[in-house]
C-alpha positions as a Markdown table, in Angstrom:
| # | Residue | x | y | z |
|---|---|---|---|---|
| 1 | Met | 5.8 | 239.4 | 280.1 |
| 2 | Ile | 8.3 | 240.2 | 282.7 |
| 3 | Ser | 12.0 | 240.0 | 281.7 |
| 4 | Gly | 14.2 | 237.4 | 283.3 |
| 5 | Ser | 16.6 | 240.0 | 284.7 |
| 6 | Thr | 16.6 | 240.6 | 288.4 |
| 7 | Pro | 15.9 | 244.1 | 289.8 |
| 8 | Ala | 18.1 | 245.6 | 292.4 |
| 9 | Ser | 16.7 | 244.8 | 295.9 |
| 10 | Thr | 14.0 | 247.3 | 297.1 |
| 11 | Thr | 12.7 | 248.1 | 300.6 |
| 12 | Arg | 9.2 | 249.1 | 301.1 |
| 13 | Met | 8.5 | 250.4 | 304.5 |
| 14 | Pro | 5.0 | 250.0 | 306.1 |
| 15 | Ser | 3.1 | 253.3 | 306.9 |
| 16 | Gln | 3.3 | 252.3 | 310.6 |
| 17 | Pro | 5.9 | 250.4 | 312.4 |
| 18 | Phe | 4.9 | 246.8 | 313.2 |
| 19 | Ser | 6.3 | 246.8 | 316.8 |
| 20 | Arg | 4.0 | 247.5 | 319.6 |
| 21 | Cys | 6.8 | 249.4 | 321.4 |
| 22 | Asn | 8.8 | 252.4 | 320.4 |
| 23 | Ile | 11.8 | 250.8 | 318.9 |
| 24 | Ala | 13.4 | 251.0 | 315.4 |
| 25 | Thr | 15.4 | 248.0 | 314.9 |
| 26 | Glu | 16.4 | 246.3 | 311.7 |
| 27 | Arg | 15.5 | 242.6 | 311.7 |
| 28 | Thr | 18.7 | 240.4 | 311.6 |
| 29 | Val | 18.8 | 236.9 | 310.3 |
| 30 | Gly | 18.1 | 234.2 | 312.8 |
| 31 | Pro | 15.6 | 233.2 | 315.5 |
| 32 | Ala | 12.9 | 235.6 | 316.8 |
| 33 | Cys | 14.1 | 238.2 | 319.3 |
| 34 | Asn | 13.3 | 238.2 | 323.0 |
| 35 | Pro | 9.7 | 239.2 | 322.9 |
| 36 | Thr | 9.7 | 241.8 | 325.8 |
| 37 | Val | 11.3 | 245.0 | 325.8 |
| 38 | Ala | 11.0 | 247.2 | 328.9 |
| 39 | Gly | 8.3 | 244.9 | 330.0 |
| 40 | Arg | 6.2 | 245.3 | 326.9 |
| 41 | Thr | 5.4 | 243.2 | 324.0 |
| 42 | Cys | 7.7 | 243.4 | 321.2 |
| 43 | Leu | 8.1 | 241.4 | 318.2 |
| 44 | Ala | 10.8 | 243.3 | 316.5 |
| 45 | Phe | 8.8 | 244.0 | 313.4 |
| 46 | Gly | 10.1 | 247.4 | 313.3 |
| 47 | Arg | 12.2 | 248.3 | 310.2 |
| 48 | Ile | 12.4 | 244.9 | 308.4 |
| 49 | Gln | 14.6 | 244.7 | 305.5 |
| 50 | Phe | 12.6 | 242.6 | 303.0 |
| 51 | Met | 14.6 | 240.8 | 300.4 |
| 52 | Thr | 14.2 | 239.6 | 296.7 |
| 53 | Leu | 14.2 | 235.7 | 296.3 |
| 54 | Thr | 15.4 | 234.5 | 292.9 |
| 55 | Ala | 15.3 | 231.0 | 291.5 |
| 56 | Ser | 16.7 | 230.2 | 288.2 |
| 57 | Asp | 16.3 | 226.9 | 286.2 |
| 58 | Leu | 15.1 | 224.7 | 289.1 |
| 59 | Arg | 14.8 | 220.9 | 288.3 |
| 60 | Lys | 13.6 | 218.1 | 290.6 |
| 61 | Ser | 12.8 | 214.6 | 289.8 |
| 62 | Tyr | 11.3 | 211.7 | 291.8 |
| 63 | Gly | 12.6 | 208.4 | 290.3 |
| 64 | Gln | 11.8 | 208.6 | 286.6 |
| 65 | Thr | 9.2 | 211.4 | 287.1 |
| 66 | Arg | 10.4 | 215.1 | 286.4 |
| 67 | Ala | 8.3 | 217.0 | 288.7 |
| 68 | Val | 10.0 | 220.4 | 287.9 |
| 69 | Asp | 12.0 | 221.0 | 284.7 |
| 70 | Gly | 13.6 | 224.4 | 284.3 |
| 71 | Val | 11.3 | 226.6 | 286.5 |
| 72 | Ser | 12.4 | 230.1 | 287.3 |
| 73 | Val | 10.8 | 232.7 | 289.5 |
| 74 | Val | 11.5 | 236.1 | 291.0 |
| 75 | Leu | 9.7 | 237.1 | 294.4 |
| 76 | Arg | 10.1 | 240.9 | 295.0 |
| 77 | Pro | 9.2 | 242.9 | 298.2 |
| 78 | Gly | 5.9 | 244.2 | 298.5 |
| 79 | Met | 4.4 | 242.1 | 295.8 |
| 80 | Val | 2.2 | 239.1 | 295.9 |
| 81 | His | 3.3 | 236.4 | 293.4 |
| 82 | Ala | 0.9 | 233.6 | 292.5 |
| 83 | Ile | 2.2 | 230.4 | 291.0 |
| 84 | Val | -0.5 | 228.8 | 288.9 |
| 85 | Gly | -1.1 | 225.6 | 286.9 |
| 86 | Glu | -3.0 | 222.4 | 286.7 |
| 87 | Asn | -2.5 | 219.4 | 289.0 |
| 88 | Gly | 0.9 | 217.9 | 288.5 |
| 89 | Ala | 2.2 | 221.2 | 287.0 |
| 90 | Gly | 5.1 | 221.4 | 289.7 |
| 91 | Lys | 3.6 | 224.4 | 291.8 |
| 92 | Ser | 3.8 | 222.9 | 295.2 |
| 93 | Thr | 7.2 | 221.1 | 294.6 |
| 94 | Thr | 8.5 | 224.6 | 293.4 |
| 95 | Leu | 7.3 | 226.4 | 296.5 |
| 96 | Arg | 8.7 | 223.5 | 298.7 |
| 97 | Met | 12.2 | 223.9 | 297.0 |
| 98 | Leu | 12.1 | 227.8 | 297.9 |
| 99 | Ala | 11.2 | 226.8 | 301.5 |
| 100 | Gly | 13.8 | 224.3 | 302.0 |
| 101 | Ala | 11.4 | 221.3 | 302.3 |
| 102 | Glu | 12.8 | 219.9 | 299.0 |
| 103 | Arg | 16.3 | 220.1 | 297.7 |
| 104 | Pro | 16.5 | 220.9 | 293.9 |
| 105 | Asp | 18.5 | 218.5 | 291.7 |
| 106 | Ser | 20.0 | 221.5 | 290.0 |
| 107 | Gly | 19.5 | 225.2 | 289.7 |
| 108 | Val | 20.4 | 228.3 | 291.6 |
| 109 | Met | 18.6 | 230.3 | 294.2 |
| 110 | Thr | 19.7 | 233.7 | 295.8 |
| 111 | Leu | 18.5 | 236.0 | 298.5 |
| 112 | Asp | 19.3 | 239.3 | 297.0 |
| 113 | Asp | 23.1 | 238.9 | 296.0 |
| 114 | Ala | 23.8 | 235.9 | 298.4 |
| 115 | Arg | 23.5 | 232.3 | 297.5 |
| 116 | Tyr | 20.6 | 230.8 | 298.9 |
| 117 | Ala | 20.6 | 226.8 | 299.6 |
| 118 | Pro | 18.4 | 226.1 | 302.8 |
| 119 | Pro | 19.1 | 222.5 | 304.1 |
| 120 | Ser | 15.8 | 222.4 | 305.6 |
| 121 | Val | 12.6 | 224.3 | 306.4 |
| 122 | Ile | 14.0 | 225.4 | 309.6 |
| 123 | Gly | 17.4 | 226.6 | 307.9 |
| 124 | Ala | 15.1 | 228.6 | 305.5 |
| 125 | Ala | 13.0 | 230.2 | 308.4 |
| 126 | Ala | 16.4 | 231.2 | 309.9 |
| 127 | Leu | 17.2 | 233.0 | 306.8 |
| 128 | Gly | 13.8 | 234.8 | 306.7 |
| 129 | Val | 11.6 | 232.4 | 304.4 |
| 130 | Ser | 8.8 | 230.7 | 306.0 |
| 131 | Leu | 6.3 | 228.2 | 304.5 |
| 132 | Val | 2.6 | 227.6 | 305.4 |
| 133 | Tyr | 1.5 | 224.1 | 304.3 |
| 134 | Gln | -1.6 | 223.2 | 302.7 |
| 135 | Glu | -2.6 | 220.7 | 305.3 |
| 136 | Ile | -3.6 | 222.0 | 308.7 |
| 137 | Thr | -1.0 | 221.5 | 311.3 |
| 138 | Ile | -2.7 | 222.6 | 314.2 |
| 139 | Asn | -2.4 | 220.7 | 317.7 |
| 140 | Arg | -5.9 | 220.7 | 319.0 |
| 141 | Ser | -4.9 | 220.0 | 322.6 |
| 142 | Leu | -3.1 | 223.4 | 322.6 |
| 143 | Thr | -4.3 | 227.1 | 322.9 |
| 144 | Val | -4.0 | 229.4 | 320.0 |
| 145 | Ala | -0.9 | 231.0 | 321.6 |
| 146 | Glu | 0.8 | 227.7 | 322.3 |
| 147 | Asn | 0.2 | 226.7 | 318.5 |
| 148 | Ile | 1.9 | 230.1 | 317.4 |
| 149 | Phe | 5.0 | 229.5 | 319.4 |
| 150 | Ile | 5.0 | 225.6 | 319.5 |
| 151 | Asp | 8.5 | 225.1 | 318.7 |
| 152 | Arg | 9.9 | 228.3 | 320.5 |
| 153 | Leu | 8.2 | 228.1 | 323.9 |
| 154 | Arg | 11.6 | 228.3 | 325.7 |
| 155 | Gln | 11.9 | 231.8 | 324.6 |
| 156 | Phe | 9.1 | 232.6 | 327.1 |
| 157 | Ala | 10.7 | 230.8 | 330.0 |
| 158 | Gly | 11.2 | 232.6 | 333.2 |
| 159 | Ser | 14.2 | 232.2 | 335.7 |
| 160 | Leu | 12.7 | 229.0 | 337.0 |
| 161 | Gly | 12.2 | 227.5 | 333.7 |
| 162 | Phe | 8.5 | 227.8 | 333.5 |
| 163 | Val | 6.8 | 229.4 | 330.5 |
| 164 | Asp | 5.5 | 233.0 | 331.3 |
| 165 | Arg | 2.1 | 232.7 | 329.7 |
| 166 | Arg | 1.3 | 236.2 | 329.8 |
| 167 | Arg | 4.2 | 237.2 | 327.7 |
| 168 | Met | 3.5 | 234.4 | 325.3 |
| 169 | Glu | -0.2 | 235.6 | 325.0 |
| 170 | Leu | 0.8 | 239.1 | 324.4 |
| 171 | Ala | 3.2 | 238.2 | 321.8 |
| 172 | Ala | 0.7 | 235.8 | 320.1 |
| 173 | Gln | -2.0 | 238.6 | 320.3 |
| 174 | Ala | 0.3 | 241.2 | 318.5 |
| 175 | Ile | 0.8 | 238.9 | 315.6 |
| 176 | Leu | -2.8 | 238.2 | 315.2 |
| 177 | Glu | -3.6 | 241.9 | 315.3 |
| 178 | Arg | -1.0 | 242.5 | 312.7 |
| 179 | Ile | -2.9 | 240.3 | 310.2 |
| 180 | Gly | -6.3 | 241.6 | 311.4 |
| 181 | Ala | -7.4 | 238.2 | 312.9 |
| 182 | Gln | -10.2 | 238.6 | 315.4 |
| 183 | Ile | -9.1 | 235.4 | 317.4 |
| 184 | Ser | -8.5 | 235.0 | 321.1 |
| 185 | Val | -5.3 | 233.7 | 322.2 |
| 186 | Ser | -6.7 | 231.5 | 324.7 |
| 187 | Ala | -9.6 | 230.4 | 322.6 |
| 188 | Asp | -10.5 | 226.5 | 322.6 |
| 189 | Ile | -9.1 | 225.3 | 319.2 |
| 190 | Gly | -12.3 | 223.1 | 318.7 |
| 191 | Ser | -14.4 | 226.2 | 318.5 |
| 192 | Leu | -12.6 | 227.5 | 315.5 |
| 193 | Asn | -13.4 | 227.2 | 311.8 |
| 194 | Leu | -10.9 | 226.1 | 309.1 |
| 195 | Gly | -10.1 | 229.7 | 308.0 |
| 196 | Glu | -9.2 | 230.8 | 311.5 |
| 197 | Leu | -7.0 | 227.7 | 311.9 |
| 198 | Lys | -5.2 | 228.7 | 308.8 |
| 199 | Cys | -4.9 | 232.3 | 310.0 |
| 200 | Ile | -3.1 | 230.6 | 313.3 |
| 201 | Glu | -0.7 | 228.9 | 310.9 |
| 202 | Ile | 0.0 | 232.2 | 309.1 |
| 203 | Ala | 0.7 | 233.7 | 312.4 |
| 204 | Arg | 2.9 | 230.9 | 313.5 |
| 205 | Ala | 5.0 | 231.6 | 310.2 |
| 206 | Leu | 5.1 | 235.2 | 310.9 |
| 207 | Ser | 6.3 | 234.6 | 314.6 |
| 208 | Thr | 9.8 | 233.9 | 313.2 |
| 209 | Asn | 9.8 | 237.5 | 311.6 |
| 210 | Pro | 10.1 | 236.2 | 308.0 |
| 211 | Lys | 11.2 | 238.5 | 305.0 |
| 212 | Ile | 9.4 | 236.1 | 302.6 |
| 213 | Leu | 6.1 | 234.2 | 303.2 |
| 214 | Leu | 5.2 | 231.2 | 301.2 |
| 215 | Leu | 1.6 | 229.9 | 301.2 |
| 216 | Asp | 1.0 | 226.4 | 299.6 |
| 217 | Glu | -2.8 | 226.1 | 298.7 |
| 218 | Ser | -3.8 | 227.7 | 301.9 |
| 219 | Thr | -7.3 | 228.3 | 300.8 |
| 220 | Ala | -7.8 | 224.8 | 299.3 |
| 221 | Tyr | -10.2 | 223.6 | 302.0 |
| 222 | Leu | -11.8 | 226.8 | 303.0 |
| 223 | Asp | -15.4 | 228.2 | 302.3 |
| 224 | His | -16.0 | 231.5 | 300.5 |
| 225 | Arg | -16.0 | 233.5 | 303.8 |
| 226 | Glu | -12.8 | 231.7 | 305.2 |
| 227 | Val | -11.1 | 232.4 | 301.7 |
| 228 | Gln | -11.8 | 236.0 | 301.9 |
| 229 | Ala | -10.3 | 236.4 | 305.4 |
| 230 | Val | -6.9 | 234.6 | 304.2 |
| 231 | Leu | -7.0 | 236.8 | 301.1 |
| 232 | Gly | -7.3 | 239.8 | 303.4 |
| 233 | Val | -4.4 | 238.6 | 305.4 |
| 234 | Ile | -2.3 | 238.5 | 302.2 |
| 235 | Ser | -3.3 | 242.0 | 301.2 |
| 236 | Glu | -2.4 | 243.3 | 304.7 |
| 237 | Leu | 1.0 | 241.7 | 304.5 |
| 238 | Lys | 1.6 | 243.2 | 301.0 |
| 239 | Gly | 0.8 | 246.5 | 302.3 |
| 240 | Gln | 3.4 | 246.1 | 305.2 |
| 241 | Gly | 5.9 | 245.5 | 302.4 |
| 242 | Met | 6.4 | 241.7 | 302.7 |
| 243 | Thr | 7.2 | 239.3 | 300.0 |
| 244 | Val | 4.3 | 236.8 | 299.6 |
| 245 | Ala | 4.0 | 233.9 | 297.1 |
| 246 | Phe | 1.2 | 231.5 | 296.9 |
| 247 | Val | -0.1 | 228.5 | 295.1 |
| 248 | Ser | -3.7 | 228.3 | 294.2 |
| 249 | His | -6.1 | 226.4 | 291.9 |
| 250 | His | -8.4 | 229.2 | 292.0 |
| 251 | Leu | -8.0 | 232.0 | 289.3 |
| 252 | Asp | -10.5 | 234.1 | 291.2 |
| 253 | Glu | -8.1 | 234.3 | 294.2 |
| 254 | Val | -5.3 | 234.9 | 291.9 |
| 255 | Leu | -7.0 | 237.9 | 290.1 |
| 256 | Ala | -7.9 | 239.3 | 293.5 |
| 257 | Val | -4.6 | 239.6 | 295.1 |
| 258 | Ala | -1.7 | 238.9 | 292.8 |
| 259 | Asp | 0.6 | 241.6 | 291.4 |
| 260 | Glu | 2.6 | 238.9 | 289.4 |
| 261 | Leu | 2.0 | 235.3 | 288.4 |
| 262 | Thr | 4.0 | 232.4 | 287.0 |
| 263 | Ile | 2.5 | 229.9 | 285.0 |
| 264 | Leu | 3.6 | 226.2 | 284.9 |
| 265 | Lys | 2.6 | 223.4 | 282.8 |
| 266 | Asp | 3.7 | 219.8 | 283.1 |
| 267 | Gly | 6.7 | 220.8 | 285.3 |
| 268 | Gln | 7.9 | 223.4 | 282.9 |
| 269 | Tyr | 8.1 | 227.2 | 283.1 |
| 270 | Val | 5.6 | 228.9 | 280.6 |
| 271 | Gly | 6.1 | 232.6 | 281.8 |
| 272 | Thr | 5.9 | 235.3 | 284.3 |
| 273 | Tyr | 3.5 | 237.9 | 283.8 |
| 274 | Arg | 2.0 | 241.0 | 285.6 |
| 275 | Arg | -1.5 | 240.7 | 286.6 |
| 276 | Ala | -2.5 | 243.9 | 284.3 |
| 277 | Glu | -0.9 | 242.4 | 281.2 |
| 278 | Ile | -2.9 | 239.1 | 280.9 |
| 279 | Glu | -6.6 | 238.2 | 280.8 |
| 280 | Pro | -8.1 | 235.2 | 282.6 |
| 281 | Asn | -8.8 | 233.2 | 279.6 |
| 282 | Glu | -5.2 | 233.6 | 278.4 |
| 283 | Ile | -4.1 | 232.4 | 281.8 |
| 284 | His | -6.2 | 229.4 | 281.5 |
| 285 | Arg | -5.0 | 228.8 | 277.9 |
| 286 | Arg | -1.4 | 228.9 | 278.9 |
| 287 | Met | -2.0 | 226.6 | 281.9 |
| 288 | Val | -3.8 | 223.9 | 279.9 |
| 289 | Gly | -2.4 | 224.5 | 276.5 |
| 290 | Arg | -5.7 | 225.0 | 274.7 |
| 291 | Glu | -8.7 | 227.3 | 274.6 |
| 292 | Leu | -11.6 | 226.8 | 277.1 |
| 293 | Ala | -13.9 | 226.1 | 274.2 |
| 294 | Lys | -17.7 | 225.8 | 274.6 |
| 295 | Ser | -17.4 | 222.1 | 273.4 |
| 296 | Ile | -15.9 | 221.1 | 276.7 |
| 297 | Tyr | -19.2 | 221.7 | 278.3 |
| 298 | Pro | -21.9 | 221.2 | 275.6 |
| 299 | Pro | -25.4 | 221.8 | 276.3 |
| 300 | Arg | -27.4 | 218.8 | 277.6 |
| 301 | Pro | -29.4 | 217.1 | 274.9 |
| 302 | Pro | -33.3 | 217.4 | 274.9 |
| 303 | Lys | -35.0 | 214.6 | 276.8 |
| 304 | Asp | -37.2 | 212.1 | 274.8 |
| 305 | Pro | -40.7 | 213.7 | 275.2 |
| 306 | Gly | -42.2 | 210.2 | 275.2 |
| 307 | Lys | -40.3 | 209.4 | 278.6 |
| 308 | Pro | -41.1 | 210.7 | 281.9 |
| 309 | Arg | -38.9 | 213.6 | 282.9 |
| 310 | Arg | -38.2 | 212.2 | 286.3 |
| 311 | Gly | -38.7 | 208.9 | 288.1 |
| 312 | Pro | -40.5 | 208.7 | 291.5 |
| 313 | Val | -38.8 | 209.8 | 294.6 |
| 314 | Val | -36.8 | 207.1 | 296.2 |
| 315 | Phe | -35.0 | 209.1 | 298.8 |
| 316 | Glu | -36.0 | 212.3 | 300.8 |
| 317 | Ala | -34.3 | 214.5 | 303.3 |
| 318 | Cys | -36.2 | 217.3 | 305.1 |
| 319 | Glu | -34.7 | 220.1 | 307.1 |
| 320 | Val | -31.8 | 217.8 | 308.1 |
| 321 | Ala | -29.3 | 219.1 | 310.6 |
| 322 | Val | -26.2 | 217.4 | 311.7 |
| 323 | Gly | -23.9 | 218.6 | 314.3 |
| 324 | Arg | -22.5 | 222.3 | 313.6 |
| 325 | Glu | -21.8 | 221.5 | 310.0 |
| 326 | Leu | -25.3 | 221.1 | 308.5 |
| 327 | Asp | -28.4 | 223.0 | 309.3 |
| 328 | Gly | -31.8 | 222.7 | 307.4 |
| 329 | Val | -30.7 | 220.9 | 304.3 |
| 330 | Ser | -33.5 | 219.2 | 302.1 |
| 331 | Leu | -33.4 | 217.2 | 299.1 |
| 332 | Asp | -35.0 | 214.6 | 296.9 |
| 333 | Val | -33.4 | 211.8 | 294.9 |
| 334 | His | -35.4 | 210.3 | 292.1 |
| 335 | Ala | -35.1 | 206.9 | 290.4 |
| 336 | Gly | -32.7 | 207.0 | 287.6 |
| 337 | Glu | -31.2 | 210.3 | 288.6 |
| 338 | Ile | -27.7 | 211.2 | 289.7 |
| 339 | Leu | -27.7 | 213.9 | 292.2 |
| 340 | Gly | -24.5 | 215.6 | 292.9 |
| 341 | Leu | -23.6 | 217.6 | 296.0 |
| 342 | Ala | -21.1 | 220.5 | 295.5 |
| 343 | Gly | -19.2 | 222.6 | 298.2 |
| 344 | Leu | -15.9 | 223.2 | 299.7 |
| 345 | Lys | -14.4 | 221.0 | 302.5 |
| 346 | Gly | -16.4 | 221.6 | 305.6 |
| 347 | Ala | -19.4 | 223.0 | 303.8 |
| 348 | Gly | -21.4 | 219.9 | 305.2 |
| 349 | Ala | -21.6 | 217.4 | 302.3 |
| 350 | Glu | -19.6 | 214.9 | 304.3 |
| 351 | Ala | -21.9 | 215.2 | 307.2 |
| 352 | Leu | -25.0 | 214.6 | 305.1 |
| 353 | Phe | -23.6 | 211.5 | 303.6 |
| 354 | Ala | -22.5 | 210.5 | 307.1 |
| 355 | Ala | -25.9 | 210.9 | 308.4 |
| 356 | Ile | -27.5 | 209.1 | 305.4 |
| 357 | Cys | -25.2 | 206.1 | 306.0 |
| 358 | Gly | -25.9 | 206.0 | 309.7 |
| 359 | Asp | -22.7 | 207.2 | 310.9 |
| 360 | Leu | -23.7 | 210.4 | 312.4 |
| 361 | Pro | -27.1 | 211.2 | 314.2 |
| 362 | Leu | -29.5 | 213.9 | 313.0 |
| 363 | Arg | -29.8 | 216.8 | 315.4 |
| 364 | Ser | -33.1 | 217.6 | 313.7 |
| 365 | Gly | -35.0 | 216.9 | 310.6 |
| 366 | Ser | -36.1 | 213.6 | 309.0 |
| 367 | Met | -35.3 | 211.2 | 306.0 |
| 368 | Lys | -37.3 | 208.8 | 304.2 |
| 369 | Leu | -36.8 | 206.0 | 301.7 |
| 370 | Ala | -39.5 | 205.1 | 299.1 |
| 371 | Asn | -40.9 | 202.5 | 301.5 |
| 372 | Gly | -41.3 | 204.8 | 304.5 |
| 373 | Ser | -39.5 | 206.4 | 307.3 |
| 374 | Tyr | -35.8 | 206.1 | 307.3 |
| 375 | Ala | -33.6 | 206.5 | 310.6 |
| 376 | Pro | -30.5 | 204.5 | 310.4 |
| 377 | Ser | -28.8 | 203.9 | 314.0 |
| 378 | Ser | -25.6 | 202.6 | 312.3 |
| 379 | Pro | -23.9 | 202.0 | 309.0 |
| 380 | Thr | -24.7 | 198.3 | 309.4 |
| 381 | Phe | -28.5 | 199.3 | 309.7 |
| 382 | Ala | -28.0 | 201.5 | 306.6 |
| 383 | Trp | -26.5 | 198.7 | 304.6 |
| 384 | Arg | -29.6 | 196.4 | 305.4 |
């Protein structure tokens, strides 16, 4: 277990400079620099002095509910720090206090040796701490580049006040290249998947040249491929020496990229551990306060041999395709049976149910009820 003492600030430099032009400037606290130097794109990533963020004994209540009760965490340069716990453990509230989205009722936060008490998310970003929210906050009427610089378009204004789109797109492309995202800066937002949208949000956070990046359940609604893309971005930023903290419900993601993890339970601090020091079962036990016993998921009891194993088919879907979300799905539902559909958000379960209820048309395939063909033209038709 990691001791509570705070190490001296360290600086880990990337193997290659981040800047696309040949400068060597140490990043200063405040807004992003002018994105052009000598006519070339420059995000002033150069010699970034990363920092250590320390939070001690944070507490936060909402009315009579104590959401966070004595949580401490240390985020170190060049390290990925995961904050884990069950629902309601206080993970997101802790991250939001670090990012200035919530003010702690008590406790102390420091950036290196300086007192840190951001009045807002904007104030935290000015000090080098950026937050990526769990919810997608992309404006679908704007381009990729415009979404990245949505609150700083004026820095690309020319002498007449118009936005220099070429400069903006070059700056956006430099950030996307930094995180390894293969996304066109002029792409139609509607053509991108959730993982790509999340990468754009990470790029937006990086556009302020942060020293510390906070990710609040950024993989919650993504499929496996999209999750791997975001985890790859986290690993890339770690390799560049950035301080990254993230909240996740999925231990496999924590085990894949985290160097350290802080466990919370019922809003209270359980401990901080190096990844190599703790096994997955022990992480779970400390999160929930009990062993993951086999009795939680007991084997299904054998069926009565005198009863039929399955009833007749009452609903059938054959090679159903809906929009871009669902392609070639088949299933049968039997009388007396509970059929569960599992998958991440966007995997197609919602589209299938919408089609069954007549809210979305089939692109191809067919459906049947026990009494014959079933092709609902509307939810009202389906109810009848």
